[in-house]
C-alpha positions in Angstrom: 16.1 43.4 -23.2 17.1 43.1 -26.9 19.5 39.8 -25.6 16.3 38.6 -23.8 14.3 38.5 -27.0 17.0 37.2 -28.7 17.1 33.8 -26.4 13.6 33.8 -26.5 13.5 33.3 -30.2 15.5 30.4 -30.1 18.0 31.8 -32.8 20.0 33.4 -31.0 23.6 33.2 -32.8 25.6 34.5 -29.5 29.4 34.6 -29.5 30.3 31.7 -26.4 31.7 34.7 -24.5 28.2 36.1 -24.2 26.2 33.1 -23.2 29.4 32.2 -20.7 28.8 35.8 -19.6 25.1 35.2 -19.0 25.4 32.2 -17.4 28.7 33.5 -14.7 26.3 34.5 -11.7 24.6 31.3 -11.8 27.8 28.9 -12.0 28.0 28.5 -8.4 24.1 27.0 -8.0 24.8 24.5 -11.3 25.6 21.1 -10.3 26.5 18.0 -11.9 24.7 14.4 -10.8 26.7 12.7 -8.9 26.0 9.0 -8.0 23.1 8.6 -5.6 21.4 11.7 -6.7 18.0 11.5 -7.2 16.8 13.0 -10.9 13.2 13.8 -11.2 12.9 14.6 -14.9 9.7 12.5 -15.4 7.4 14.0 -13.1 6.6 17.0 -10.7 7.1 17.0 -7.4 3.4 18.6 -7.3 1.7 17.5 -9.4 1.8 14.9 -12.6 2.9 17.1 -15.1 5.7 15.6 -16.9 7.5 16.3 -20.6 5.0 14.7 -22.3 2.4 18.0 -20.8 1.9 21.0 -22.8 3.9 23.0 -20.5 6.5 20.6 -20.7 8.8 19.6 -17.4 11.4 22.0 -15.3 14.5 20.5 -13.6 16.3 22.5 -11.4 20.1 22.0 -12.3 20.9 22.3 -8.4 18.3 20.0 -6.8 17.3 18.2 -9.7 13.7 18.4 -9.1 11.3 18.2 -11.6 8.0 21.1 -11.7 5.4 21.6 -14.2 4.5 25.3 -15.3 2.1 25.6 -12.7 4.7 25.4 -9.6 7.8 26.5 -11.2 7.6 29.9 -10.2 6.9 28.4 -6.1 10.2 26.6 -6.1 11.7 29.5 -7.4 10.3 32.1 -4.8 11.2 29.4 -2.4 14.9 28.6 -2.7 16.2 31.7 -5.5 17.4 28.5 -7.8 17.8 30.0 -11.4 18.7 28.0 -13.9 16.2 25.0 -14.8 16.6 22.3 -17.8 13.0 22.5 -19.6 11.9 19.2 -21.1 9.3 18.7 -23.7 8.3 15.8 -25.6 6.5 16.6 -28.8 4.2 13.4 -30.3 4.9 13.7 -34.3 2.6 12.2 -37.0 4.9 10.5 -39.6 5.6 11.8 -43.0 3.5 9.3 -45.7 5.7 8.3 -48.5 5.1 8.1 -51.7 4.0 4.6 -51.7 1.2 5.6 -49.3 3.4 4.0 -46.7 4.7 5.9 -43.3 8.5 7.3 -43.6 10.0 7.6 -40.2 11.4 11.2 -39.3 14.8 11.7 -38.4 14.7 12.1 -34.3 16.5 14.3 -32.0 19.7 12.3 -31.1 19.2 12.9 -27.2 16.2 11.3 -26.2 14.9 11.7 -22.4 15.5 8.1 -20.7 12.5 6.2 -18.9 10.0 8.2 -20.0 6.3 6.5 -20.6 5.2 6.0 -24.1 1.7 6.7 -24.8 0.0 3.2 -25.2 -3.2 5.1 -27.4 -0.5 6.0 -30.4 0.3 3.4 -33.3 4.2 3.4 -33.4 4.0 3.1 -36.8 2.1 6.3 -37.3 3.6 8.4 -34.6 7.3 9.2 -33.0 8.6 11.1 -30.3 10.6 14.5 -30.7 12.1 15.7 -27.4 13.4 19.1 -26.9 15.6 20.8 -24.0 16.4 24.2 -23.2 18.1 25.8 -20.3 15.5 28.8 -18.8 17.1 31.5 -16.3 14.6 32.8 -14.1 13.0 35.1 -13.6 13.4 36.5 -17.0 12.6 33.2 -18.6 15.7 33.5 -20.9 16.1 30.3 -22.9 18.7 29.1 -24.5 18.2 25.9 -26.7 20.3 22.7 -26.6 22.5 20.9 -27.4 24.9 24.1 -27.6 27.9 22.6 -27.1 30.3 25.2 -28.7 29.1 27.7 -26.9 27.9 26.9 -23.2 30.2 26.9 -20.6 32.2 23.2 -20.3 30.3 22.7 -16.7 27.2 23.4 -18.1 27.3 21.1 -20.9 28.3 18.6 -19.0 25.5 18.9 -16.4 23.1 18.9 -19.1 24.3 15.6 -20.6 24.7 14.2 -17.1 21.0 15.1 -16.0 19.7 13.8 -19.4 21.3 10.5 -19.1 20.6 9.9 -15.5 18.4 6.9 -14.6 15.1 7.4 -13.2 15.0 7.5 -9.3 12.3 5.0 -9.8 14.3 2.1 -11.5 14.8 -0.1 -8.4 11.5 -1.1 -9.1 10.8 -4.5 -10.8 9.8 -4.4 -14.2 6.4 -6.9 -13.7 3.3 -5.1 -14.1 -0.1 -5.0 -15.4 -0.6 -4.6 -19.4 -0.9 -0.9 -19.4 2.9 -0.8 -18.4 4.4 -3.4 -20.7 6.7 -2.8 -23.2 6.4 -4.6 -26.8 8.6 -7.4 -27.5 11.6 -6.8 -29.7 10.8 -10.3 -31.2 6.8 -9.7 -31.7 6.8 -8.2 -35.2 9.3 -10.8 -36.5 8.1 -13.8 -34.6 8.5 -17.0 -37.2 5.5 -19.6 -36.7 6.5 -22.8 -37.7 3.5 -24.3 -40.4 3.5 -27.7 -38.0 -0.5 -28.4 -38.1 -0.5 -28.0 -34.2 -4.4 -27.0 -33.1 -4.9 -25.9 -29.1 -8.1 -27.3 -27.7 -10.0 -24.7 -25.7 -9.4 -26.5 -22.3 -7.7 -30.3 -21.1 -4.3 -28.7 -21.4 -1.2 -30.5 -19.6 2.4 -30.1 -19.9 4.0 -32.0 -22.7 6.8 -33.5 -20.6 5.7 -33.5 -17.5 1.6 -33.8 -17.5 1.2 -30.6 -15.1 -2.1 -28.8 -15.4 -1.6 -25.9 -14.1 0.9 -22.6 -14.9 0.6 -24.0 -18.6 2.5 -22.0 -21.5 1.8 -22.0 -25.0 4.8 -21.3 -27.1 4.1 -18.8 -29.9 6.4 -20.1 -32.5 5.9 -24.3 -32.1 2.7 -24.5 -30.3 4.2 -26.6 -27.7 2.6 -26.8 -24.3 4.9 -26.3 -21.2 5.1 -25.7 -17.5 6.3 -22.7 -16.5 8.5 -22.3 -13.4 8.7 -18.9 -10.6 10.0 -16.3 -12.9 6.6 -14.8 -14.0 3.7 -15.2 -11.5 4.8 -17.2 -8.7 3.2 -20.0 -9.8 5.0 -23.9 -9.5 5.8 -25.6 -12.0 8.8 -27.8 -13.3 10.3 -25.2 -15.9 9.9 -27.1 -18.8 8.9 -24.1 -20.7 12.6 -22.1 -20.1 14.2 -25.2 -20.8 12.6 -25.9 -24.4 13.5 -21.8 -25.0 17.2 -23.3 -24.1 16.8 -26.2 -26.5 15.2 -24.2 -29.5 15.6 -20.3 -29.0 12.0 -20.1 -29.5 11.6 -16.5 -27.8 8.1 -16.0 -27.0 5.2 -18.1 -24.9 2.0 -16.6 -23.5 0.3 -18.6 -20.4 -2.7 -20.2 -21.0 -6.1 -19.3 -19.2 -5.1 -15.7 -19.4 -6.2 -15.2 -23.0 -9.2 -12.8 -23.3 -10.5 -10.3 -26.1 -8.6 -7.7 -24.4 -5.0 -9.5 -24.6 -2.7 -12.1 -22.6 0.3 -12.6 -20.4 2.9 -12.8 -23.2 6.5 -13.6 -21.7 9.7 -13.1 -23.5 12.4 -15.6 -22.4 15.1 -13.7 -24.5 14.7 -10.8 -22.9 13.3 -12.1 -19.5 10.6 -10.1 -18.8 6.7 -10.1 -19.6 6.0 -7.9 -22.7 3.6 -7.2 -25.1 2.7 -9.0 -28.6 1.0 -6.5 -30.4 0.5 -8.9 -32.7 -0.8 -11.4 -30.5 -4.6 -12.0 -32.0 -2.6 -13.1 -35.3 0.2 -15.4 -33.5 -3.0 -17.1 -31.5 -5.1 -17.6 -34.7 -1.9 -19.9 -36.4 -3.2 -22.3 -33.4 -6.9 -22.5 -34.5 -7.3 -19.9 -30.7 -10.0 -16.7 -31.9 -9.2 -14.6 -28.9 -12.2 -12.5 -29.6 -14.2 -15.5 -28.5 -12.2 -15.9 -25.1 -12.8 -15.4 -21.7 -10.2 -16.0 -18.6 -11.1 -18.6 -16.1 -9.4 -20.1 -13.4 -8.9 -23.5 -15.3 -8.7 -22.0 -18.8 -10.0 -21.2 -21.8 -14.4 -20.9 -21.9 -16.8 -20.9 -24.8 -19.2 -18.3 -25.0 -21.9 -21.0 -25.1 -21.2 -21.8 -21.5 -22.9 -20.4 -18.5 -21.0 -16.8 -18.1 -20.0 -14.8 -15.2 -18.4 -17.9 -13.3 -15.1 -16.8 -12.9 -14.2 -14.8 -9.8 -12.0 -12.3 -12.4 -15.0 -12.1 -14.8 -17.3 -11.3 -12.5 -15.4 -8.4 -10.3 -14.2 -6.8 -13.3 -17.4 -7.0 -15.2 -16.0 -8.8 -18.0 -18.4 -9.1 -21.1 -20.1 -6.0 -20.4 -19.7 -3.1 -22.5 -19.1 -0.4 -19.8 -19.1 3.4 -20.0 -16.0 5.2 -19.3 -16.4 8.1 -16.7 -14.7 11.0 -17.3 -13.9 14.0 -15.1 -13.7 15.1 -11.6 -13.0 12.2 -8.9 -13.0 9.8 -12.1 -9.3 9.7 -12.9 -7.5 6.2 -13.0 -4.3 4.9 -11.8 -1.5 3.5 -13.5 -0.8 -0.2 -12.4 3.0 0.2 -11.8 3.7 -3.6 -11.8 1.5 -5.4 -8.9 0.4 -2.0 -7.4 -3.2 -2.4 -7.9 -3.9 -2.4 -4.3 -2.8 1.0 -3.9 -4.7 1.9 -6.4 -7.7 0.4 -5.1 -7.2 1.9 -1.6 -6.5 5.2 -2.3 -9.2 5.5 -4.7 -11.3 4.5 -1.9 -10.0 6.8 0.5 -9.7 9.9 -1.3 -13.9 9.4 -2.2 -14.4 10.1 1.6 -14.9 14.3 2.3 -12.5 14.7 5.2 -10.0 13.2 3.3 -10.7 15.4 0.4 -10.9 18.4 2.6 -7.5 18.2 4.9 -5.9 17.2 1.5 -7.0 18.9 -1.7 -8.7 21.3 0.2 -5.6 22.3 2.1 -3.3 22.0 -1.3 -1.9 25.7 -1.4 -1.1 26.0 2.1 0.4 22.6 2.3 2.6 23.0 -1.0 3.6 26.7 0.3 4.5 25.3 3.6 6.2 22.4 2.3 10.0 21.6 2.8 12.5 21.9 0.5 12.5 18.5 -0.9 8.9 18.1 -1.3 9.2 14.3 -2.8 10.1 13.4 0.6 6.7 14.8 2.8 3.8 12.9 3.3 1.4 15.8 3.5 2.7 17.3 0.0 2.4 13.6 -1.7 -1.0 13.2 -0.2 -2.2 16.5 -1.4 -0.5 15.9 -5.1 -2.2 12.6 -5.2 -5.7 14.1 -4.0 -5.8 16.6 -6.7 -4.3 14.4 -9.4 -7.7 12.4 -8.5 -10.2 14.9 -7.7 -9.5 17.7 -10.1 -10.3 16.0 -13.5 -7.2 17.5 -14.9 -5.7 14.1 -15.9 -9.1 12.6 -16.9 -11.0 13.9 -19.7 -13.0 13.1 -22.5 -11.6 12.9 -26.1 -13.2 15.7 -28.2 -14.5 15.1 -31.7 -13.3 18.6 -32.8 -9.9 17.9 -31.2 -9.7 14.4 -33.1 -10.7 16.5 -36.5 -8.0 18.9 -35.5 -5.3 16.6 -34.6 -5.9 14.8 -38.4 -5.5 18.2 -40.1 -2.0 19.1 -37.9 1.1 17.4 -38.0 1.4 17.4 -34.4 -0.5 15.1 -32.2 -1.9 16.2 -28.4 -2.3 13.4 -26.7 -5.1 13.3 -24.0 -3.4 13.2 -20.4 -6.2 10.3 -18.8 -4.8 8.5 -15.8 -1.9 9.0 -13.0 0.9 7.1 -12.7 1.4 7.3 -8.8 5.4 6.3 -8.9 6.6 9.1 -6.1 3.7 9.0 -4.4 4.6 4.5 -3.9 8.2 5.3 -3.7 7.6 7.3 -1.0 4.8 5.7 1.5 6.8 2.5 1.1 10.2 3.8 1.6 11.7 1.2 4.4 8.7 -1.3 4.3 10.0 -4.6 3.8 6.7 -5.7 1.6 5.3 -2.6 0.1 8.8 -1.5 -1.3 9.0 -4.4 -3.0 7.1 -4.9 -6.6 5.3 -8.2 -5.3 1.7 -8.1 -4.7 0.7 -7.1 -1.0 -2.9 -7.5 1.0 -5.2 -4.0 0.5 -5.9 -4.5 4.4 -2.6 -4.0 5.5 -1.6 -1.4 3.1 -4.6 0.4 4.9 -3.3 0.2 8.2 0.1 1.2 7.0 -1.4 4.2 5.3 -3.6 5.3 8.3 -0.6 4.7 10.4 1.1 7.5 8.5 -1.5 10.0 8.3 -1.8 9.6 12.2 1.8 10.3 12.7 2.0 13.3 10.0 -1.1 15.6 11.3 -2.3 18.2 8.9 -4.4 20.9 10.2 -6.2 20.8 13.8 -7.9 17.8 12.6 -6.6 14.2 11.7 -8.8 12.9 8.9 -7.9 9.1 9.8 -10.1 10.2 12.9 -13.3 8.8 11.2 -12.5 5.4 11.0 -11.2 5.3 15.0 -13.4 3.6 17.2 -13.2 1.8 20.5 -13.1 -1.9 21.4 -14.2 -3.4 24.3 -13.5 -6.4 25.1 -14.5 -8.5 28.1 -12.5 -11.6 29.4 -13.7 -14.0 31.7 -12.4 -16.8 33.8 -14.7 -19.7 33.2 -13.7 -21.4 36.6 -13.9 -18.2 38.8 -16.8 -16.3 36.2 -15.1 -13.3 37.4 -14.1 -10.9 34.4 -11.6 -8.3 33.4 -12.9 -5.0 31.1 -10.2 -3.6 28.3 -10.5 -1.3 25.7 -8.4 -0.9 22.9 -8.1 1.4 19.6 -8.9 -0.3 16.1 -9.7 1.1 12.6 -11.0 -2.4 10.8 -14.2 -4.1 11.5 -12.7 -8.2 10.9 -15.9 -10.5 10.4 -14.9 -14.2 10.2 -16.4 -16.2 7.5 -19.1 -18.8 8.9 -18.9 -21.3 6.5 -20.8 -23.6 8.8 -23.6 -21.3 7.6 -23.4 -21.9 3.9 -27.2 -22.3 2.5 -26.3 -24.6 -0.4 -24.1 -27.3 1.0 -25.5 -30.1 -1.1 -24.1 -27.9 -4.5 -21.3 -27.6 -2.7 -20.6 -31.3 -1.6 -21.7 -32.5 -5.2 -19.4 -29.8 -6.8 -16.3 -31.0 -4.8 -17.0 -34.8 -5.7 -17.2 -34.1 -9.6 -14.0 -31.8 -9.3 -12.3 -35.0 -7.6 -13.6 -37.3 -10.2 -12.3 -34.7 -12.9 -9.1 -34.5 -11.3 -8.6 -38.2 -11.6 -9.5 -38.8 -14.7 -7.7 -35.5 -15.9 -10.4 -33.9 -17.4 -11.4 -30.2 -16.7 -13.2 -29.4 -13.6 -16.5 -28.5 -13.6 -18.3 -25.5 -13.5 -17.2 -23.6 -9.9 -20.0 -23.8 -7.5 -19.2 -21.0 -4.5 -20.4 -21.1 -0.9 -23.3 -18.9 -0.1 -22.8 -17.2 2.9 -25.2 -15.2 4.9 -23.9 -11.5 6.0 -26.4 -12.2 9.4 -24.5 -15.6 10.1 -21.0 -13.9 10.1 -22.1 -10.8 12.3 -23.0 -13.4 14.6 -19.9 -15.4 14.8 -18.1 -11.9 14.9 -20.5 -11.5 18.2 -19.7 -14.7 19.9 -17.1 -15.3 22.4 -13.7 -17.0 21.3 -11.4 -19.1 23.6 -8.0 -17.6 25.0 -5.2 -19.3 24.3 -3.1 -20.0 27.2 -5.2 -17.8 29.5 -3.5 -16.9 33.4 -5.9 -16.5 35.7 -5.4 -13.9 38.2 -8.5 -14.9 40.4 -6.9 -18.4 40.8 -3.3 -17.0 40.5 -3.1 -19.9 37.5 -3.5 -21.2 34.3 -7.2 -21.5 33.3 -10.2 -21.5 30.3 -11.1 -18.4 29.6 -12.8 -16.8 26.7 -13.5 -13.1 25.0 -16.3 -11.4 24.1 -15.5 -8.0 21.9 -18.1 -5.2 21.5 -18.0 -1.7 20.1 -17.5 1.2 22.7 -17.8 3.5 20.2 -19.0 3.3 16.7 -16.8 5.7 14.0 -18.2 7.9 11.7 -16.8 5.7 8.6 -17.3 1.8 9.1 -14.6 -0.4 7.6 -15.3 -4.2 7.3 -13.2 -6.9 6.5 -14.4 -10.4 5.2 -11.5 -12.6 6.7 -11.0 -14.9 3.4 -7.3 -15.4 3.8 -6.4 -18.3 5.8 -3.3 -20.9 5.9 -3.3 -24.4 4.2 -1.6 -27.2 6.1 1.7 -26.0 4.1 1.5 -22.6 5.7 0.5 -21.3 1.9 -1.8 -18.3 2.1 -5.5 -19.7 0.5 -8.7 -17.4 -0.1 -11.6 -19.0 1.0 -13.8 -18.5 -2.6 -17.2 -17.1 -0.9 -20.2 -15.0 -1.8 -21.7 -13.0 1.2 -24.7 -11.1 0.7 -23.7 -7.8 2.3 -26.1 -5.4 3.2 -26.5 -1.6 1.5 -27.9 -0.7 5.3 -25.8 -2.2 7.9 -27.2 -1.6 11.6 -24.9 -3.0 14.3 -26.6 -1.3 17.3 -26.9 -4.1 19.1 -22.9 -4.4 19.1 -22.4 -1.8 21.3 -20.5 -2.1 24.4 -22.4 -1.9 28.1 -19.1 -2.1 30.4 -19.2 -4.1 34.0 -23.0 -5.1 34.7 -24.3 -5.8 38.2 -23.5 -9.2 39.7 -20.1 -9.2 38.2 -16.9 -9.6 40.0 -13.7 -8.2 38.3 -10.6 -10.0 37.8 -7.9 -9.0 40.7 -5.5 -6.7 38.8 -2.5 -9.2 39.5 0.3 -10.1 36.7 1.6 -13.4 36.1 4.2 -14.6 38.5 7.9 -14.0 36.8 9.9 -16.8 36.9 13.5 -15.5 38.1 16.8 -17.4 37.1 18.9 -18.9 39.6 21.7 -18.7 37.1 23.7 -15.5 38.4 25.1 -15.4 34.4 21.7 -15.3 33.2 21.0 -12.6 35.9 23.6 -10.4 34.8 22.5 -10.7 31.2 18.9 -9.4 32.5 20.1 -6.5 34.2 22.5 -5.6 31.2 19.7 -5.6 28.7 17.5 -3.1 31.4 20.4 -0.9 31.5 20.3 -1.1 27.6 16.9 -0.3 27.6 16.8 2.8 30.4 20.1 4.2 28.1 17.4 3.9 25.0 14.5 5.4 26.7 16.5 8.1 28.6 18.4 9.5 25.8 17.3 7.8 22.4 13.8 8.7 23.1 13.6 11.0 20.5 14.1 8.7 17.8 11.5 7.8 15.3 9.8 3.9 16.0 10.8 1.7 13.6 7.7 1.8 11.4 8.6 -1.6 9.5 8.5 -3.7 13.1 5.3 -1.9 13.9 3.6 -2.8 10.8 4.8 -6.6 10.9 3.4 -7.1 14.3 0.3 -5.3 13.0 -0.1 -7.7 10.2 -0.1 -10.5 12.7 -3.3 -9.5 14.4 -2.0 -7.4 16.8 -3.5 -3.6 17.8 -1.8 -0.7 16.4 -1.4 1.1 19.3 0.1 -1.9 20.9 2.7 -2.6 18.7 3.8 0.7 18.4 4.1 0.4 22.2 6.3 -2.8 21.5 8.5 -1.4 19.5 9.3 1.9 21.7 9.6 -0.4 25.2 11.9 -2.6 23.7 13.7 0.4 22.4 13.5 -0.6 18.2 15.3 -3.8 19.0 13.5 -5.4 16.3 9.8 -7.4 15.8 11.0 -10.0 17.4 11.9 -8.7 20.7 8.9 -6.8 20.4 6.9 -9.6 19.7 8.0 -11.0 23.3 7.0 -7.9 24.9 3.5 -8.4 23.5 3.1 -11.9 24.5 4.1 -10.5 27.9 2.0 -7.7 28.6 -1.2 -8.5 26.1 -3.5 -9.2 29.2 -3.0 -5.8 30.8 -5.5 -3.0 30.9 -3.9 -0.6 28.8 -2.6 -2.9 26.6 -3.9 -1.1 23.4 -4.0 2.2 24.4 -2.0 5.0 22.9 1.3 5.4 23.3 2.2 8.6 25.1 6.4 9.5 24.7 7.6 11.8 27.5 8.5 14.9 26.0 12.3 15.9 26.7 11.8 17.6 29.9 10.3 14.9 31.3 13.2 12.4 30.0 16.0 14.7 31.3 14.2 14.5 35.1 13.9 10.8 34.7 17.7 10.8 34.2 17.9 12.9 37.0 16.4 10.8 39.3 18.1 8.0 37.8 21.1 9.6 40.1 19.2 9.3 43.3 16.5 12.0 43.1 13.6 11.9 44.6 10.2 12.2 42.6 7.4 14.4 44.3 5.6 13.0 47.6 8.2 10.8 47.9 7.1 8.7 44.6 9.7 7.4 42.7 10.1 8.7 38.8 7.5 7.1 36.2 9.4 6.5 33.9 11.8 4.1 36.0 8.7 2.8 37.1 7.7 2.1 33.4 11.2 0.5 32.6 10.5 -2.0 35.6 6.8 -2.7 34.5 8.0 -3.4 30.9 9.8 -6.5 31.9 7.0 -7.9 33.6 6.8 -6.9 37.0 4.2 -5.5 39.0 3.5 -2.2 39.3 3.5 -1.9 43.2 6.5 -4.2 43.5 8.3 -1.8 40.8 7.5 1.4 43.1 8.3 -0.7 46.3 12.0 -1.7 45.0 12.5 1.7 43.8 11.9 3.2 46.9 14.0 0.4 49.1 16.8 1.2 46.4 16.5 5.4 46.7 15.4 5.3 43.0 18.6 3.5 42.1 17.6 1.5 38.8 20.2 -1.2 39.1 20.0 -1.9 42.8 16.3 -1.8 42.3 16.1 -4.6 40.1 19.1 -6.5 42.3 16.7 -6.0 45.2 13.4 -7.4 43.6 15.9 -10.7 42.2 16.6 -11.1 45.9 12.8 -10.8 47.3 10.8 -12.8 45.1 8.4 -13.8 48.3 7.1 -10.2 47.7 5.2 -10.8 44.7 2.5 -11.6 47.3 1.7 -8.0 48.6 -0.7 -7.3 51.9 -4.2 -5.5 51.9 -2.9 -2.2 52.8 -0.5 -2.0 49.8 -3.1 -3.3 47.4 -5.4 -0.6 48.8 -2.7 2.3 48.7 -2.3 1.0 44.6 -6.0 1.2 43.9 -5.8 4.6 45.3 -3.1 5.7 43.2 -4.7 4.0 40.1 -7.7 6.1 40.7 -6.0 8.8 40.8 -4.2 8.2 37.6 -7.8 7.6 36.0 -8.9 10.9 37.4 -5.9 12.7 35.4 -6.7 10.8 32.4 -9.9 11.7 32.6 -9.3 15.1 32.7 -7.0 15.4 30.3 -9.1 13.9 27.8 -6.5 15.3 24.6 -4.3 12.5 25.6 -6.6 9.7 25.1 -7.6 7.8 21.7 -9.3 10.8 19.2 -13.1 9.3 18.8 -16.3 10.1 16.5 -19.1 8.3 18.4 -22.3 8.4 17.2 -25.2 5.8 16.1 -24.5 2.5 14.6 -26.4 2.6 11.5 -24.5 2.5 8.2 -24.5 2.7 4.6 -22.5 1.3 1.8 -20.4 3.5 -0.3 -17.7 1.6 -1.7 -15.9 -2.4 -1.8 -12.4 -3.3 -2.5 -12.7 -7.0 -4.3 -9.5 -9.3 -4.6 -9.3 -11.9 -7.7 -6.7 -14.6 -6.9 -6.1 -17.7 -4.6 -4.0 -15.4 -2.1 -2.7 -12.4 -1.2 0.6 -13.1 -2.8 -1.1 -12.7 -6.1 -4.1 -11.8 -7.9 -5.5 -8.4 -8.9 -7.5 -5.7 -6.6 -10.8 -3.6 -8.3 -12.6 -0.7 -6.7 -16.1 -0.1 -6.9 -17.2 3.2 -5.4 -21.0 4.6 -5.0 -20.8 8.4 -6.6 -23.9 10.6 -7.8 -26.0 7.9 -7.2 -24.6 5.4 -9.2 -21.7 2.7 -9.0 -18.4 3.2 -10.4 -15.8 0.7 -11.4 -12.1 1.7 -10.6 -9.6 -0.9 -12.2 -6.6 0.9 -12.2 -6.4 3.0 -15.3 -10.0 1.8 -16.2 -12.7 4.0 -14.7 -16.2 3.5 -16.0 -20.0 3.1 -14.9 -20.9 -0.4 -13.0 -23.3 -2.2 -14.4 -23.6 -5.2 -12.1 -20.9 -4.6 -8.8 -20.2 -7.7 -7.4 -21.2 -6.8 -3.8 -21.1 -10.4 -2.6 -17.4 -11.1 -3.5 -15.6 -8.1 -2.2 -12.8 -8.4 0.4 -13.2 -4.7 1.9 -16.3 -2.6 2.7 -16.8 0.9 3.0 -19.9 2.2 5.2 -20.5 5.8 6.2 -22.8 6.4 9.1 -26.5 7.7 8.4 -27.2 10.5 10.7 -29.7 10.5 12.9 
């Protein structure tokens, strides 16, 4: 106890031998971080505590995982690891000098790298001081660092390596919104030439090429020049960069982004977007009063002009003083660099009670049963994020008494408002080619990606994603024979087309387009934007109307014919997600957005879209697949057999492998049903999205095309493998696994069964038999009757085992709006997302870290809408 008291006091003058003796039992557990080890010294694995938090952060000296004070005991009990490096950052007020200025205090030589700084603090008045010490559990022995002479060499090396380790998120690109940018080293000492240049409020063009978009104002000499792709993806000829290389003038601001809150500034020397703390002074040098400026798509706009025209202004409610909101459910999320799509979706997700209960409500159980590396567990990270958003722990209003106390004392306790979802984003986007990048993404695609992960990682008896799932009935009709086919598929989003032809202000749109072209020809500023006004009823009508089926093959005619498809709801979800299909592709294949206003209703009734199934007098299309063109070339036939053997091998012996989710999402983003995409990737053995796409094209007319994938258990696979060696199935029927393999190549089920029977269930001989009997595609009536009986039997089995079918929560089709996500920008590859949610009877805007009461929710400009069912 005497030793413990000495060590806790931090003034222990123990001999090197004493410290070495104390650490001897724990030396085998202390590791030196190697290349490839992820060191989490900036964020707790279970919470958003960091070295800035009141209790600091404990980093395990064996696993290099970080834990806040509330969770460190859990890790110690689960793993038995005893030695942790405790990191604590203090914010210290600088000591005023005799002249009234601030004298910088001497800081610790060792600062923890990659820690975010508090942007609310003035760097001229405050500085950071970092503290590190070893803590030995369970008795909480503390050894202050640095203690190089007294500590064993291994411990000293391990501590130094941990403190110097790079952040595990270092691979993320540096582009970000203003909250994440660092101040430029040139901002404070920037030289501005007194050359009399004054920048007009509009009508700019590049001084070298007359380009009128993506223009940058050099803050040294006032040159207006075009940019390149480096900052926001816009086009240009790179004259701004050339000017820097010629002159060395380092900073430029993008024209059209200047608002009272700041502007987009780029440093050519530092080669990244930066903050300019003195931007107001630098702009004033060229006659620009940023306090009077607002963002428009085409440039700066004077306050005397009509307000709320720009999409950016309207959606972010610029120009309106918004009241900040604090407390549980009002926590903001830091933008990590084009991660606003993730922030908006997760705010909406965790406003839904089912997700709150599944993750935040089950937090103790999820944390207690988490794996040894909780940073790589989906449910743990979802629970962590849910608690961070809902607990109110990271959304506390500033207290006047605390502000007074901070003025009187030297130490400053910063408010921990908002969370940085770095760990969550790193895990949820792992392996995905788009979400793992730092580029802007489509919120709708991320929503589907998230639902897919929720489906694959069940938590408890109920899956929270069930609230979004519904069944779609698709009625396909052959226009010539008038026969129909009814199929069902699973979906999670209702996609509404934009009925541009139904715009109610067509005359205004025509006049605006004429003025815009005239202004462009005369190189004048464009006229005030006129946005198309589309009735919601017209979009709903467009959704319900039949659509043409391209390249339709009619089984009634045994030939290609014209076909139409109509979609209806076979079930209504508990929560209806409606996507307005604003994004399209131009002739140049560049994604573009329809800038429209749609009068989305607060209350929605889609009961009339309920599916009715096969109607009296309708005749179904025969269940016959398109004919397979069998090649005559022996080499091609041999190649097909080799591919079949490979496919059979994969499905028989590699069936337990995870499905390649990146391929699944690439297909889903093309608009195919999620379950169909999973089946395509699975049945093609994870050979890639292109191969799976070909499978989809060949099977999209099948009745079970979009039904959930049922993967056989290990025992079923083993029996299938045995059957391949000549075993006969029950009732002399071939094994279902082998039948499925042949069907997946495009052959009819009855032909597959007939071939396997003829070949005594030998897969290779069965395929040879099919190739040698092309005339057996047309079967006799008795054979078809037998197949119908078998199909009916299978249908009855599925009906009896409802657990194998999709889980749905059907009910009335009446809904109330409670949230929407809006997008600003011209395409999914750029722009910004904002979320509005209705909480406690009023609308709230979630704009990354900013959470405020909404005064003018722009419900007509949303992209994704969230409705909840009205109880009957």
